[in-house]
N, C-alpha and C positions, 0 to 999 in steps of 0.2 A: 504566374497562374492566377486565374480568376476564381475566387471563392465567393460564396454568399457572405454578406457582411458579418453575420453571426459567427461563422467559422474564422474569419479574419480577426475578429475581436477576441475569440477564445485563444487563438494562436498567439496574438500579441500579449494577452494576459499571462500566458505561460512562458513568454519570451522564447518562442520557437519560430525559427525561420522555415519557410516551405522548402528551401534547398537542403535542409537536414533530413528530409524525408524522401525515400526512394518510392516511386510510384510506378507500378506496372499494371498492364491490362492483359489478363490471361484468359484462355478459353475456359468456359464453365464446364461443369460436369454434373451428372445426376438428373433428377426429374426436370422436365421443361421441354422435352422434345428436341427435334433437330436444331432448332434455332439456338438454344443455349449451348449446344455442343459445337456449333460452327463459328460462332462469333466470340470475340474477345470482350465480353461484357463484364467479366469478373474483375474487380479492382483489388489489388494487393498493395498495401502500404507498409513501409518499415521505417521506423524512426531510428536512424543510425546511432546516435549517442546512447540511447537506452536499450535498443534492441527490441522494442515493442513492435509487434506485427499485427496487422488487421487485414482480414480478407472478407470481402463483401460480394455476395452473389444473390442478394435478396430479390432483385427484379431482373427483367430482361434488358432494361435500359442501362447503358454504361454511365450516363449522366447521373441517374438516380443512385446507382451503386456507388459512384464516386463521392457524391455528397454524403451519403450515409457512412461510407468508410472514413471520410475525414472527420465526421462527427463522432464516430466510435473511437478513433484515434485520440481526438481531443479529450473525450471522456476518460479513456484509460490513463492518459497523461495527467489529467486533473486528479484522478483517483490516486495515482502514485504520489503526486505532490502533496495531496491532503494527508495521505498515510504518513509521509515523512514528517510533516508538521505535527501530526498527532503524536508520533513517537517522540519527537523532540519535547513536546509539552509534557508527556508522561515522565520523561527523564528528569525534567526540571522539577516536576511535582514530587517525584521520589526523592530527589536531592533535598528539596525543601523540608519534606517530612523527616528525613534522617537528621538534619542539622538544626531543627527548631528546638526551642527551649521546652523543657518538660514542665508541666503544671505542678504546683505544690501537692495536689492530690496524687498525681502520678508518681512523684518522688516518694511520698509516704508509702504508697502501695508497694513500690519497688523495694524500699527499705524493709517493710514488713515481710515481704516474700523472702528476702535474703536472710532475715533473722529466722524465719520458719525453716528454711533449708539448712541453716547452720545448726539449729536445734536437733534436727533429724540426723545430721552428720555426726554431731557430738555423741549421740546415743549409740552409734555403730560400734565403736571400740576396735581394737586391733585384733587381727587373726593370730591365734597362738599356734605354735608348732605342735603337731601331734606326733609323739614318738612312741 
C-alpha cells in the first residue's frame, strides 16, 4: 500500500506493519446528500493486535478519508504506547520512593511520633470488669 511518507515513518517508528491492519471501504451515512449514501467513501481501519478501530467519513473523497484514518490510527497507537511508557515510569518512581533511604530528619520525626503515640497508649490503662 502506498502511504504518504509521514504515515510510513510513523508506522515504522511504532513497529507496525500495514498487513496487521484491516482496511475496509464502506458506504457513508448521515448528512451529505445522495453522494455520501451511494459511494463507499468511508474508511474503516482496525489494528488486529490491539483491537483499535478508526472510522473516517470527514469528506466525500475516499483518498482524503483514507489518509486521515491512517493518521488517526497512528495517533491512537502512539497515545497507547506513550501511556504504557508513562505507567512504567510511574511504577519505577513509586518503587524508588518506597526503597530510598530516609533522611536523618525524617528518622528523628518518625521516632518522635512513635514516642508520642506510646505515651498516649501508656495512659490508657486496662478496662476493668464491672460486676
